[in-house]
C-alpha angles and dihedrals in degrees: 000000000000092000091067093055090061093057101040102150130222120248090260090055093050096057091192142128116222121214107215093192093058091044091056091055093066137020087228094057092229115043134053110213134182131200093271092054091048093066096042108102092211091052090047090057092055091045091052091052092052093044089055091048092049089060085071092062105024096096100036131094102228125218113270095003094131096032115107092195102081093189089068095052118111113262117199122235112296115255100181136016120207119195115204120207111259089232095057120127116253090231090057090051092052092046092052094045092052091049092051094050101035122103123262090251088058093050096261137121101240093229132149112247132190130169130213114252111266134182097206092243097132096300125141119241112246119198124201114207133194139132140231120269092249089050091052090050091050093048092045088061093045091050090050094233112185122230136174113253131207090276092057093251121138108225142144115291116250125182092220089063096044093130090058092060097047095085137120095035092309110150130198091257093050098041090092111047122229091250091052091049090052091050091049094050092047092047091050095052091044090053094056102117131192115260124225108279095031096110100168143357109280110260093020113074090175093060098081122199126210124202109275094010116143107257093195093055091051091050090053095046092047092050094244087122109049096188148333134202141151117267121243117248115221094214092048092048092050090051092051095046093047095050117110096236094175089063091048089044095060094033087066091229126159111250098242094163090058091046092051092049105033105018136244100302096060093037090053091052092052091045090051091050090046094052092044094050094042093054093039090057089073097061088036092059090044093055091049089050091050090051094059096043111099118249092242089062097041120016118220090241093056089045091056091049092051094046094048094047092045092050093049090051089047093053093052094045096043097049093048091043090053093051090054092043090050091053091051093050092045090054094046091047094047096242100107094095098038113160117261091221113092130189117232110281123246107274097031108140131202148109114304112250140147112282111228092218104043098024089224131116109267135156112279122196124178110255093217090063090056090049091049091052092048099048103029100039114013097040094052090047090052090050091049090049091051090049089051090053089050091052091050088052090054089050088055091055090048089052090051090054091051091049095045096088091049091051090055095042095051098033113150095022133096090252090054090054089052092052090047094059101026096091094044093049092048091049092048090053092048090050090053091048093049090048091053093049093045092051089058089048091050091051092052095044095049092048091048092051087066102218114194102223133039090239092058091046092052093047095054093041094052091045090057092048094048094047096051100037092049089058096037095050107026105031094078092053093051090047094050094044103041105023104032091025090209102148094175092057090044092054091046092050092047093053092047094047093050092046096046093045093055092041091054090047090053092051094043098044102036118007099051095044091047092050091048092047093047094046093048092048093050092047091049092048093047095049093043091051092052096041123106108291090214090061105048093161131055110259092212099048105024089225136106091263112110116239092242092055092043093051091045094051093039091055090078092052093047091050088055090051091059088066089055094047108109125194088258089069098054098079089053096055089114095056091115090065087051089056089050090067088053091056091246090282113164087203088069087064093046093256135127116212128225118242111276089236093056107124090215090074094062092042091050090050094055095041090050089063092053122094117254117253108249098202138266097302095110093042094053089043091057092051090046092055092045090049090054094047093050101046108025093062104022096134090065099044111021093168091066090094092057091049090049092054092053092044092051093053089054091042092053093057090043092053093047091050090047092054094045103041113012107045134039114267103274123237107254118253127198115222136163100203142001092268120208092002089075089061091047092054090046091054091051088052093056092043090051090061091059098041094047093051091047093049091047088057091052102037105033099045096242093150093052091049091050092049091051087052090055100257119148121228092250092051091047095051091044089055090050092052090049092050091048092051091047091054093047090046089051091054091048091049092052091050091050101040099040109066116232091219114061118236094245091053092051091049094046092046092049091048091051091050091048092051091047091052092048092048090049091051091050092048092048091047090054091049091048092051090048093051093046093048093050093045098048093041089058093046100039111016116205113253115219118239092241090064094054117097109230090213090059 
């Protein structure tokens, strides 16, 4: 108890709003308890947590506590924005708002909720969600978040040991990162279940509710909620954009700032790209050094041998290094021992039924139907798509045959150079176009298959991407090199594909977003300059965005809402007129508006028009293709590794800019590894052993040297097979002998588990003693010594 008095924060550190009405209901400020709860050991534990948390606020005058005007009360930074469909029933809005703000005992989430001011003139209702600092601390303990204490140990956060976690300049307001707060808020609203007697969503009799069913998920599936996302923080964005990422890139540092802001999934992608690029810079510099060394000092044949051997060693070392690095990061981030049980993912469809594990009503979908969709529909479509990519490849070779006479006729001229690369450039563009179309097909197919968990969804999605893109991008190289045996054309195609791929990435990731941002800014400035000077702000938004610009940009969001609009919404299309009779008062819906001058309103408006970020699938896919281009055909183009290093530095800044300025802020996701992409990179590593040996035979004149030494063809090919098997066996031996989890991680993890078990035993022992004492005191009360007759 005394430890909390030493860290009592100031009101600015608390960043909370205190509800005096709820505090009067209970002496604890949070929980209503009766006499039965008071003697329940489990209830006592929760009460103790909240008593300890209340010590943080018991002696402080909280912002807005004595202010009757709730709109002027301080509202902490927004952690999540929920956009309600503009056709939603007012009763459904009120029902959701009460659930978000109600106490846990009443089936709510105990969150702070504000809405953006609205006039009712066809605008959507936008809710801003957050929680008080004590509530975040309580939920951090319930979610078993792991933090580093003053002894440098990573362990589960407990409120009773709060002092131990406030080290290394960590304050109360920064102890829980923004990404963790967003995860907590989202998990809380997803856990709001229907209570007995709540048979349907108010205003929608056809949207039935079952006891324990997630209300938030039903709102999303029915289209009542058109979208939700975290809100960008200007200070956090400035910090990310001002960071020298190149220095962090080549310092091989984990991207903790990205993890704190975006979560583990995005931080792990950037760490993977950073490790890959940092290690790849060594062979990249070596190939550049080989290129400037004269041939009389280093023959081209020896250079090819060195580059191929170096790249094969790099693949083995990097993939094993990343596995170990991934285990270290997963331990430091508290995701190494993530539970294998997963809740149904958002978007999972099925008939509501009792789940045998949780005992709650959840969607249930027959597994055999998913398997039928996968093997009888999706798999044939993937095969057809791969066959289509193969046919496009054959068309490219036909085009090369047609252009061959023109290459010879105009050889040595500029026109001849155009004819030389025309077919390769056209094929590279067609490959990029097919990849883009197939990714959309893969998204739709995987969603339609209706996988229950996010892990299953990711595995099938990545498998589709790998299968098609391997054929679409690598099949032509294998055909040219090992069927046509035209190494000159293979080298030309490889250079063109690498160049075009990175050029398209530059246009897609930077040029188009910059043009859109610049055009929108100029249009906004022009219309604002020519707008009525007596009306400097938009009457509908209360911001400095003109109505014309707002309506233009909002058109894209409203068109997206039409896809979410279910038949249950159509009979409520006139709900705005219903609000008109209530004088457009948010209080009639149980909501409190933000101040019209709040900058979060304008930021929310612009971010609502952005597209949601769909995850790191495309980003990993780009690295996967680059990895294949660099290492599958390294004897023909050794300088590919140097080009990849330069491209990745650019790509890193492009991805950071994309996350900060092009897409909505993504919902954080906790992961412990890169999933199926690790297997994809491993397969490229094994395939690179075979392709490099085969290309060395063709390009370095190995067969001619063996024949001059008196080797027969059979003996030569047998030796190649033996060498290939030795290299593959060496990779397998490294994977088997070198543990993927470092020794210090295993020891630290085991120590943490041991301490957790001991603490659990001690806690259970205390509860057992408490129960036994209460039981035997009621059955056989202790008689005081003064009541005992000495003569007896």
